[in-house]
VOBAKOL-996355 format. One record per residue (C-alpha): x, y, z. Coordinates in Angstrom, 2 decimals, always signed. Example, Ala and Ser with C-alpha at 12.3 -4.5 7.8 and 13.67 -1.06 7.14 Angstrom:
BEGIN
<site <+12.30, -4.50, +7.80>> <site <+13.67, -1.06, +7.14>> 
***
This chain:
BEGIN
<site <+142.90, +106.21, +113.72>> <site <+145.12, +103.24, +114.51>> <site <+145.95, +104.69, +117.95>> <site <+142.23, +105.18, +118.58>> <site <+141.50, +101.57, +117.63>> <site <+144.23, +100.32, +119.97>> <site <+142.93, +102.42, +122.86>> <site <+139.38, +101.24, +122.23>> <site <+140.48, +97.61, +122.14>> <site <+142.21, +97.98, +125.52>> <site <+139.14, +99.74, +126.93>> <site <+136.75, +97.09, +125.60>> <site <+138.81, +94.24, +127.07>> <site <+139.01, +96.07, +130.39>> <site <+135.29, +96.79, +130.61>> <site <+134.09, +93.53, +129.02>> <site <+130.38, +92.99, +128.53>> <site <+128.66, +95.10, +125.91>> <site <+131.81, +97.05, +124.97>> <site <+133.28, +93.85, +123.48>> <site <+130.09, +93.50, +121.39>> <site <+130.70, +96.99, +119.99>> <site <+134.30, +96.09, +119.14>> <site <+133.23, +92.87, +117.46>> <site <+130.80, +94.79, +115.31>> <site <+133.43, +97.33, +114.23>> <site <+136.02, +94.61, +113.49>> <site <+133.70, +93.07, +110.89>> <site <+133.04, +96.26, +108.95>> <site <+135.71, +95.63, +106.32>> <site <+133.46, +97.28, +103.79>> <site <+133.65, +100.73, +105.38>> <site <+136.59, +100.76, +107.81>> <site <+140.31, +100.68, +106.88>> <site <+141.92, +97.24, +107.24>> <site <+144.36, +98.63, +109.86>> <site <+141.42, +99.39, +112.16>> <site <+139.56, +96.09, +111.63>> <site <+142.80, +94.09, +112.06>> <site <+143.42, +95.79, +115.39>> <site <+139.93, +94.98, +116.65>> <site <+139.75, +91.48, +115.16>> <site <+141.00, +89.88, +118.36>> <site <+137.81, +90.91, +120.10>> <site <+135.92, +88.40, +117.95>> <site <+137.20, +85.32, +119.75>> <site <+140.24, +86.26, +121.89>> <site <+138.59, +87.85, +124.92>> <site <+140.63, +87.13, +128.08>> <site <+139.20, +83.97, +129.68>> <site <+137.87, +83.57, +133.21>> <site <+140.14, +81.30, +135.35>> <site <+138.79, +77.74, +135.33>> <site <+138.19, +77.46, +139.12>> <site <+135.55, +80.19, +138.89>> <site <+134.01, +78.45, +135.86>> <site <+134.02, +75.12, +137.73>> <site <+132.13, +76.58, +140.70>> <site <+129.39, +78.04, +138.52>> <site <+129.07, +74.94, +136.28>> <site <+128.89, +72.49, +139.18>> <site <+126.23, +74.59, +140.92>> <site <+124.17, +74.63, +137.74>> <site <+124.64, +70.91, +136.81>> <site <+124.20, +69.63, +140.36>> <site <+127.45, +67.75, +140.85>> <site <+131.25, +67.62, +140.34>> <site <+132.26, +67.99, +136.70>> <site <+134.17, +64.69, +136.91>> <site <+130.85, +62.88, +137.53>> <site <+128.91, +64.85, +134.92>> <site <+131.41, +64.48, +132.06>> <site <+133.94, +61.82, +131.22>> <site <+136.50, +64.65, +130.84>> <site <+136.61, +68.40, +130.40>> <site <+139.50, +70.62, +129.28>> <site <+140.36, +73.46, +131.60>> <site <+141.73, +75.69, +128.81>> <site <+138.83, +77.26, +126.88>> <site <+138.63, +76.96, +123.14>> <site <+136.91, +80.34, +122.96>> <site <+136.21, +83.20, +125.34>> <site <+133.44, +85.60, +124.45>> <site <+131.93, +88.66, +126.03>> <site <+129.22, +86.82, +127.97>> <site <+130.66, +83.31, +128.37>> <site <+133.38, +80.87, +127.40>> <site <+133.51, +77.38, +125.89>> <site <+135.42, +74.27, +126.99>> <site <+135.77, +70.96, +125.15>> <site <+134.48, +67.92, +127.00>> <site <+133.48, +64.29, +126.50>> <site <+130.17, +62.82, +127.53>> <site <+130.03, +59.80, +129.81>> <site <+129.25, +56.50, +128.08>> <site <+125.56, +56.46, +129.04>> <site <+124.98, +60.02, +127.84>> <site <+126.92, +59.34, +124.66>> <site <+124.79, +56.28, +123.91>> <site <+121.57, +58.31, +124.47>> <site <+122.59, +61.30, +122.37>> <site <+124.79, +59.69, +119.74>> <site <+127.48, +62.25, +120.62>> <site <+130.84, +61.84, +122.28>> <site <+132.73, +65.15, +121.85>> <site <+130.89, +68.21, +123.07>> <site <+131.48, +71.84, +123.91>> <site <+130.37, +73.13, +127.29>> <site <+129.48, +76.82, +127.19>> <site <+129.55, +78.43, +130.65>> <site <+128.37, +81.91, +131.48>> <site <+130.94, +84.37, +132.88>> <site <+130.44, +84.68, +136.65>> <site <+129.01, +88.09, +137.48>> <site <+128.04, +88.92, +133.89>> <site <+124.52, +89.87, +135.06>> <site <+125.93, +92.73, +137.13>> <site <+128.24, +93.90, +134.30>> <site <+125.33, +94.00, +131.87>> <site <+123.20, +95.92, +134.40>> <site <+125.96, +98.53, +134.74>> <site <+126.45, +98.82, +130.95>> <site <+122.72, +99.15, +130.39>> <site <+122.44, +101.80, +133.06>> <site <+125.16, +103.78, +131.27>> <site <+123.43, +103.33, +127.90>> <site <+120.10, +104.46, +129.36>> <site <+121.80, +107.59, +130.69>> <site <+123.34, +108.32, +127.27>> <site <+120.00, +107.55, +125.60>> <site <+118.30, +110.09, +127.86>> <site <+120.87, +112.75, +126.89>> <site <+120.50, +112.01, +123.19>> <site <+116.71, +112.18, +123.40>> <site <+117.09, +115.85, +124.32>> <site <+119.03, +116.54, +121.11>> <site <+116.45, +117.53, +118.51>> <site <+118.30, +116.25, +115.45>> <site <+118.54, +112.82, +117.14>> <site <+115.09, +112.65, +118.71>> <site <+113.46, +113.53, +115.36>> <site <+115.06, +110.49, +113.75>> <site <+114.79, +107.81, +116.45>> <site <+113.29, +107.04, +119.80>> <site <+116.67, +106.45, +121.45>> <site <+115.31, +105.29, +124.84>> <site <+113.14, +102.74, +123.05>> <site <+116.17, +101.49, +121.07>> <site <+118.16, +101.18, +124.30>> <site <+115.36, +99.14, +125.83>> <site <+115.26, +96.93, +122.72>> <site <+119.03, +96.37, +123.08>> <site <+118.57, +95.70, +126.80>> <site <+115.93, +93.03, +126.11>> <site <+118.19, +91.41, +123.54>> <site <+121.19, +91.39, +125.93>> <site <+119.21, +89.87, +128.78>> <site <+117.82, +87.16, +126.48>> <site <+121.37, +86.38, +125.33>> <site <+122.41, +85.25, +128.82>> <site <+119.52, +82.77, +129.04>> <site <+121.08, +79.61, +127.58>> <site <+117.82, +77.62, +127.57>> <site <+116.32, +80.28, +125.30>> <site <+119.45, +80.07, +123.15>> <site <+118.95, +76.30, +122.81>> <site <+115.34, +76.86, +121.70>> <site <+116.53, +79.43, +119.18>> <site <+119.05, +76.93, +117.84>> <site <+116.43, +74.28, +117.25>> <site <+114.08, +76.73, +115.59>> <site <+116.89, +77.88, +113.31>> <site <+117.77, +74.26, +112.51>> <site <+114.14, +73.59, +111.60>> <site <+114.11, +76.53, +109.18>> <site <+117.12, +75.05, +107.32>> <site <+116.25, +71.39, +107.73>> <site <+116.21, +70.81, +103.98>> <site <+119.25, +73.01, +103.17>> <site <+122.45, +70.92, +103.09>> <site <+124.57, +74.11, +102.95>> <site <+123.66, +75.06, +106.55>> <site <+124.53, +73.20, +109.76>> <site <+124.04, +73.72, +113.50>> <site <+125.21, +71.75, +116.56>> <site <+122.89, +69.43, +118.44>> <site <+121.83, +70.33, +121.99>> <site <+122.47, +67.99, +124.93>> <site <+119.45, +69.06, +126.93>> <site <+120.22, +66.82, +129.90>> <site <+123.43, +68.74, +130.49>> <site <+122.08, +72.26, +129.87>> <site <+120.65, +74.92, +132.18>> <site <+120.02, +78.64, +132.02>> <site <+123.74, +79.35, +132.59>> <site <+125.41, +76.21, +131.12>> <site <+124.86, +74.96, +127.59>> <site <+126.25, +71.63, +126.26>> <site <+126.40, +71.30, +122.51>> <site <+127.82, +69.02, +119.85>> <site <+131.44, +69.98, +119.02>> <site <+131.23, +71.40, +115.50>> <site <+134.53, +73.32, +115.51>> <site <+135.83, +73.72, +111.96>> <site <+137.43, +76.42, +109.78>> <site <+136.66, +79.96, +110.87>> <site <+134.80, +81.60, +107.97>> <site <+137.36, +84.41, +107.50>> <site <+140.44, +82.14, +107.69>> <site <+141.11, +82.34, +103.99>> <site <+144.45, +80.48, +104.27>> <site <+142.80, +77.47, +105.96>> <site <+139.97, +77.52, +103.43>> <site <+142.40, +77.46, +100.53>> <site <+144.37, +74.66, +102.19>> <site <+141.15, +72.63, +102.43>> <site <+140.47, +73.19, +98.71>> <site <+137.70, +75.74, +99.30>> <site <+137.66, +78.98, +97.35>> <site <+136.80, +81.87, +99.75>> <site <+135.30, +83.82, +96.86>> <site <+132.69, +81.01, +96.49>> <site <+131.85, +81.09, +100.20>> <site <+130.94, +84.80, +100.22>> <site <+127.80, +84.65, +97.96>> <site <+126.53, +81.50, +99.70>> <site <+126.89, +83.16, +103.09>> <site <+125.07, +86.27, +101.82>> <site <+122.26, +84.14, +100.33>> <site <+121.82, +82.20, +103.60>> <site <+121.54, +85.44, +105.52>> <site <+119.01, +86.77, +102.99>> <site <+116.93, +83.63, +103.45>> <site <+116.86, +84.18, +107.19>> <site <+115.72, +87.83, +106.98>> <site <+113.53, +87.95, +103.91>> <site <+112.00, +84.45, +103.82>> <site <+112.09, +82.88, +107.31>> <site <+111.75, +86.07, +109.32>> <site <+114.01, +84.62, +112.03>> <site <+117.70, +85.41, +111.73>> <site <+121.07, +85.16, +113.39>> <site <+121.74, +88.74, +114.52>> <site <+125.39, +88.20, +115.54>> <site <+127.02, +86.62, +112.45>> <site <+130.54, +87.82, +113.20>> <site <+133.37, +85.51, +112.05>> <site <+133.79, +83.87, +115.43>> <site <+130.26, +82.48, +115.19>> <site <+130.46, +80.86, +111.76>> <site <+132.50, +77.89, +110.58>> <site <+133.04, +76.45, +107.12>> <site <+132.80, +72.70, +107.58>> <site <+134.29, +70.49, +104.81>> <site <+132.27, +67.31, +104.24>> <site <+133.90, +63.91, +104.42>> <site <+134.51, +62.69, +100.91>> <site <+136.50, +60.36, +98.72>> <site <+140.11, +61.33, +97.95>> <site <+140.38, +63.29, +94.72>> <site <+136.71, +64.37, +94.68>> <site <+135.82, +68.08, +94.69>> <site <+135.58, +69.54, +98.17>> <site <+132.03, +70.13, +99.38>> <site <+131.27, +72.18, +102.47>> <site <+128.58, +73.80, +104.54>> <site <+128.23, +76.85, +106.80>> <site <+127.92, +75.91, +110.45>> <site <+126.41, +78.55, +112.75>> <site <+126.93, +78.71, +116.49>> <site <+125.90, +81.11, +119.30>> <site <+122.17, +81.68, +118.92>> <site <+121.75, +83.99, +121.90>> <site <+121.18, +87.10, +119.77>> <site <+118.42, +86.36, +117.29>> <site <+116.03, +88.69, +115.53>> <site <+112.49, +88.34, +114.23>> <site <+111.06, +90.26, +111.30>> <site <+107.28, +90.85, +111.51>> <site <+105.42, +89.87, +108.33>> <site <+104.61, +93.52, +107.48>> <site <+108.26, +94.57, +107.81>> <site <+109.37, +91.46, +105.88>> <site <+107.09, +92.41, +102.95>> <site <+108.62, +95.88, +102.96>> <site <+112.15, +94.48, +103.02>> <site <+111.36, +92.14, +100.14>> <site <+110.04, +95.06, +98.10>> <site <+113.12, +97.09, +99.02>> <site <+115.43, +94.29, +97.87>> <site <+113.55, +93.91, +94.58>> <site <+113.58, +97.68, +93.99>> <site <+117.31, +97.84, +94.68>> <site <+118.07, +94.94, +92.34>> <site <+115.98, +96.45, +89.54>> <site <+117.41, +99.98, +90.11>> <site <+113.86, +101.26, +90.72>> <site <+114.27, +104.56, +92.61>> <site <+110.53, +105.13, +93.03>> <site <+109.97, +101.57, +94.22>> <site <+112.89, +101.84, +96.65>> <site <+111.44, +104.96, +98.28>> <site <+108.00, +103.28, +98.54>> <site <+109.61, +100.27, +100.20>> <site <+111.53, +102.54, +102.62>> <site <+108.18, +104.01, +103.66>> <site <+106.67, +100.51, +104.03>> <site <+109.33, +99.41, +106.54>> <site <+108.82, +102.59, +108.55>> <site <+112.12, +104.38, +107.84>> <site <+110.21, +107.33, +106.38>> <site <+107.12, +108.74, +108.06>> <site <+104.00, +108.17, +105.89>> <site <+103.37, +111.90, +105.34>> <site <+106.83, +112.56, +103.88>> <site <+106.97, +114.25, +100.45>> <site <+109.23, +111.88, +98.52>> <site <+109.21, +113.23, +94.98>> <site <+112.69, +114.73, +95.19>> <site <+113.99, +111.69, +97.06>> <site <+112.79, +109.44, +94.19>> <site <+114.70, +111.62, +91.78>> <site <+117.83, +111.39, +93.97>> <site <+117.59, +107.58, +94.16>> <site <+117.14, +107.30, +90.41>> <site <+120.22, +109.47, +89.88>> <site <+122.16, +107.38, +92.41>> <site <+121.24, +104.12, +90.71>> <site <+122.08, +105.51, +87.29>> <site <+125.64, +106.36, +88.37>> <site <+126.58, +103.91, +91.12>> <site <+124.04, +101.06, +90.89>> <site <+125.61, +97.62, +90.63>> <site <+129.02, +98.67, +91.91>> <site <+130.70, +96.64, +94.64>> <site <+132.57, +98.19, +97.54>> <site <+135.92, +97.70, +95.85>> <site <+134.66, +99.55, +92.77>> <site <+133.15, +102.33, +94.85>> <site <+136.51, +102.93, +96.51>> <site <+138.01, +103.59, +93.07>> <site <+135.43, +106.29, +92.19>> <site <+136.71, +109.85, +92.18>> <site <+135.71, +111.34, +95.58>> <site <+134.60, +114.48, +93.74>> <site <+131.66, +112.53, +92.31>> <site <+130.45, +111.68, +95.79>> <site <+130.98, +115.29, +96.82>> <site <+128.92, +116.53, +93.87>> <site <+126.10, +114.15, +94.77>> <site <+126.23, +115.31, +98.41>> <site <+126.07, +118.93, +97.33>> <site <+123.10, +118.31, +95.03>> <site <+121.04, +116.10, +97.33>> <site <+122.51, +116.56, +100.82>> <site <+120.03, +119.18, +101.98>> <site <+117.17, +117.09, +100.62>> <site <+118.18, +113.97, +102.52>> <site <+118.74, +115.94, +105.74>> <site <+115.32, +117.59, +105.45>> <site <+113.38, +114.35, +105.04>> <site <+111.74, +112.86, +108.14>> <site <+113.79, +109.70, +108.40>> <site <+113.36, +107.61, +111.51>> <site <+114.73, +104.39, +112.91>> <site <+111.77, +102.14, +113.71>> <site <+111.74, +99.70, +116.60>> <site <+112.75, +96.09, +115.88>> <site <+115.08, +97.41, +113.17>> <site <+118.31, +97.53, +115.14>> <site <+119.17, +93.86, +114.69>> <site <+118.31, +93.93, +110.97>> <site <+120.83, +96.69, +110.42>> <site <+123.41, +94.90, +112.52>> <site <+122.99, +91.58, +110.73>> <site <+123.14, +93.16, +107.27>> <site <+126.25, +95.18, +108.22>> <site <+128.03, +92.09, +109.55>> <site <+127.03, +90.09, +106.46>> <site <+128.51, +92.73, +104.19>> <site <+131.71, +92.90, +106.23>> <site <+132.28, +89.14, +106.42>> <site <+131.60, +88.68, +102.68>> <site <+134.07, +91.48, +101.88>> <site <+136.73, +89.81, +104.02>> <site <+136.28, +86.59, +102.05>> <site <+136.54, +88.35, +98.72>> <site <+137.86, +91.95, +98.63>> <site <+136.09, +92.46, +95.29>> <site <+132.84, +90.93, +96.54>> <site <+129.88, +92.72, +94.98>> <site <+126.74, +92.47, +97.07>> <site <+124.68, +93.11, +93.93>> <site <+125.82, +89.75, +92.53>> <site <+124.02, +88.09, +95.43>> <site <+121.10, +90.51, +95.65>> <site <+120.03, +90.33, +92.00>> <site <+119.41, +86.56, +91.65>> <site <+117.81, +86.50, +95.08>> <site <+115.56, +89.44, +94.21>> <site <+114.65, +87.73, +90.90>> <site <+113.51, +84.69, +92.88>> <site <+111.47, +86.90, +95.19>> <site <+109.93, +88.56, +92.13>> <site <+108.95, +85.16, +90.74>> <site <+107.43, +84.27, +94.11>> <site <+105.52, +87.56, +94.20>> <site <+104.22, +86.91, +90.68>> <site <+103.04, +83.50, +91.83>> <site <+101.24, +85.10, +94.74>> <site <+99.54, +87.55, +92.36>> <site <+98.41, +84.66, +90.19>> <site <+96.94, +82.89, +93.24>> <site <+95.16, +86.08, +94.34>> <site <+93.66, +86.66, +90.88>> <site <+92.61, +83.01, +90.63>> <site <+90.93, +83.23, +94.04>> <site <+89.13, +86.40, +93.00>> <site <+87.97, +84.65, +89.83>> <site <+86.61, +81.73, +91.82>> <site <+84.88, +84.09, +94.23>> <site <+83.32, +86.03, +91.36>> <site <+82.20, +82.80, +89.72>> <site <+80.67, +81.65, +92.99>> <site <+78.77, +84.93, +93.30>> <site <+77.62, +84.61, +89.68>> <site <+76.27, +81.11, +90.32>> <site <+74.51, +81.92, +93.60>> <site <+73.09, +85.36, +92.87>> <site <+70.36, +84.40, +90.31>> <site <+69.29, +81.53, +92.58>> <site <+68.97, +83.88, +95.54>> <site <+66.94, +86.35, +93.46>> <site <+64.70, +83.49, +92.24>> <site <+64.18, +82.53, +95.86>> <site <+63.17, +86.05, +96.69>> <site <+60.67, +86.11, +93.77>> <site <+59.23, +82.74, +94.88>> <site <+58.63, +84.14, +98.37>> <site <+56.80, +87.08, +96.81>> <site <+54.68, +84.78, +94.60>> <site <+53.63, +82.41, +97.36>> <site <+52.75, +85.30, +99.68>> <site <+55.39, +84.59, +102.27>> <site <+56.85, +88.04, +101.62>> <site <+54.42, +90.88, +101.82>> <site <+55.06, +93.90, +99.64>> <site <+53.14, +97.06, +98.97>> <site <+54.58, +97.93, +95.54>> <site <+52.78, +96.18, +92.59>> <site <+55.69, +96.94, +90.24>> <site <+58.17, +94.98, +92.40>> <site <+58.08, +91.88, +90.16>> <site <+59.05, +93.90, +87.10>> <site <+61.88, +95.58, +89.01>> <site <+63.11, +92.26, +90.36>> <site <+63.22, +90.83, +86.84>> <site <+65.36, +93.75, +85.74>> <site <+67.53, +93.34, +88.84>> <site <+67.99, +89.65, +88.02>> <site <+69.22, +90.52, +84.52>> <site <+71.49, +93.28, +85.83>> <site <+72.97, +90.90, +88.39>> <site <+73.64, +88.30, +85.73>> <site <+75.40, +90.91, +83.55>> <site <+77.46, +92.19, +86.50>> <site <+78.47, +88.69, +87.50>> <site <+79.44, +87.87, +83.93>> <site <+81.50, +91.07, +83.71>> <site <+83.30, +90.19, +86.95>> <site <+84.11, +86.65, +85.78>> <site <+85.26, +88.03, +82.37>> <site <+87.59, +90.55, +84.00>> <site <+88.98, +88.00, +86.47>> <site <+89.72, +85.40, +83.77>> <site <+91.25, +87.98, +81.44>> <site <+93.56, +89.39, +84.13>> <site <+94.52, +85.94, +85.35>> <site <+95.32, +84.85, +81.82>> <site <+97.49, +87.86, +81.12>> <site <+99.48, +87.34, +84.35>> <site <+99.87, +83.55, +83.97>> <site <+100.80, +83.87, +80.30>> <site <+104.22, +85.31, +81.23>> <site <+105.19, +82.00, +82.82>> <site <+102.84, +79.50, +81.15>> <site <+101.74, +80.54, +77.65>> <site <+99.35, +77.60, +77.18>> <site <+97.43, +78.07, +80.42>> <site <+97.40, +81.83, +79.95>> <site <+95.86, +81.54, +76.47>> <site <+93.22, +79.09, +77.73>> <site <+92.18, +81.49, +80.52>> <site <+92.06, +84.44, +78.14>> <site <+89.94, +82.50, +75.61>> <site <+87.67, +81.24, +78.39>> <site <+87.00, +84.85, +79.36>> <site <+85.02, +85.23, +76.12>> <site <+82.19, +83.01, +77.44>> <site <+81.10, +85.24, +80.34>> <site <+81.56, +88.28, +78.08>> <site <+79.15, +86.87, +75.47>> <site <+76.72, +85.89, +78.21>> <site <+76.76, +89.41, +79.61>> <site <+76.14, +90.93, +76.19>> <site <+73.31, +88.44, +75.46>> <site <+71.67, +89.10, +78.83>> <site <+71.85, +92.82, +78.16>> <site <+70.25, +92.57, +74.72>> <site <+67.52, +90.30, +76.05>> <site <+66.61, +92.98, +78.56>> <site <+66.08, +95.67, +75.89>> 
***
């Protein structure tokens, strides 16, 4: 395995482009891959061979419209980071630009010359492989591989548009504007184009550099749950998330403070080229999935899996629910470190009992799901590298509890709205019936049935009883739901429900 990792690393560096992205992804999977493999591939995170500066200079000057010496006060020829699609150089803004932006030290990110052609070649190869895989029945029944390749192609092409990246950065910053645990660099728009991006220099401690974190007085084990929570917020609350959170793209930034005070810090994200969006319907399904996982609800988990489109709607899931319940009962709540200590025979027994079931179910990989899987996988890997005994459940459970409280609040709002609607109907309906009777009496409505007045009177009473019943039910349900969080308000609503109930009973007796 180690020899394979070394060969792959050499191949990825040689080919560049998307192959480096694959290596970066594998290097962060500390939760599933042996440390020897991830250590071998770790250099692909931020040690890609740089492009010689003369080639970078030519491209940057063409984009910025002048010699670099006139655009910046200074620029370092040695890059501080070289990535698969571009590389970054430290620079200083000229006095006028510094005064306008409030920044002096910046990082200039320049696209690799010829990267467009490399991506085109890589995508052509992926499309060819995708076409082959689409002819394999076991693959084609689970995923539309050509569609996934096109999704990846769209993402890759967007990633080399630096103006789009700058827009993504500002949207991400807006989402976390009130969260002092998250930071992003500022954009220098006047010195940015589609292929050159100038940003505030926010270089700090790489998130997986545990030695540097400890030296700064920061416990890596405390960083892991905060990082996981921030990623959860992006995917399950905001619906707009950083899809490439590998260690080279995240810093831990200590705040300036008084000597002797406890060290405070924030997570600083960079590289917003690869971002994902979660549609509201998928986000609701993911929230339900998270809540079901945290509460060890096998049936709810399967329902949520269907909601997000991983199972086709017609799938018979009874046996799968039983399998998930069994899985939660035995392994629920365990972290990756604990799972590694479980006797492999237990996993084998589970596979024997439920393997055929899982293989027979119509699982599928829906579109727009590729980046969600990638982001969650990288989150798990980075958190495990910060704390080998990191338990994702410890972060999922409090977050899911908050989601559950939010969902309960939404239910209360829905019930309250239904109560108001029912009350509105109850108020308007008798008046509308009276209006109809008036039109009959004054002759403006011609009818042929002499018994209509009697029937309308009965209809009026029936409508009043129905409206009262609706208001009674709405107030009673609202009170029972609210009572879990606010006993006083819940009791008031439940007592108030007695009034429309009595009115309905009185109206009914009067009609006898």
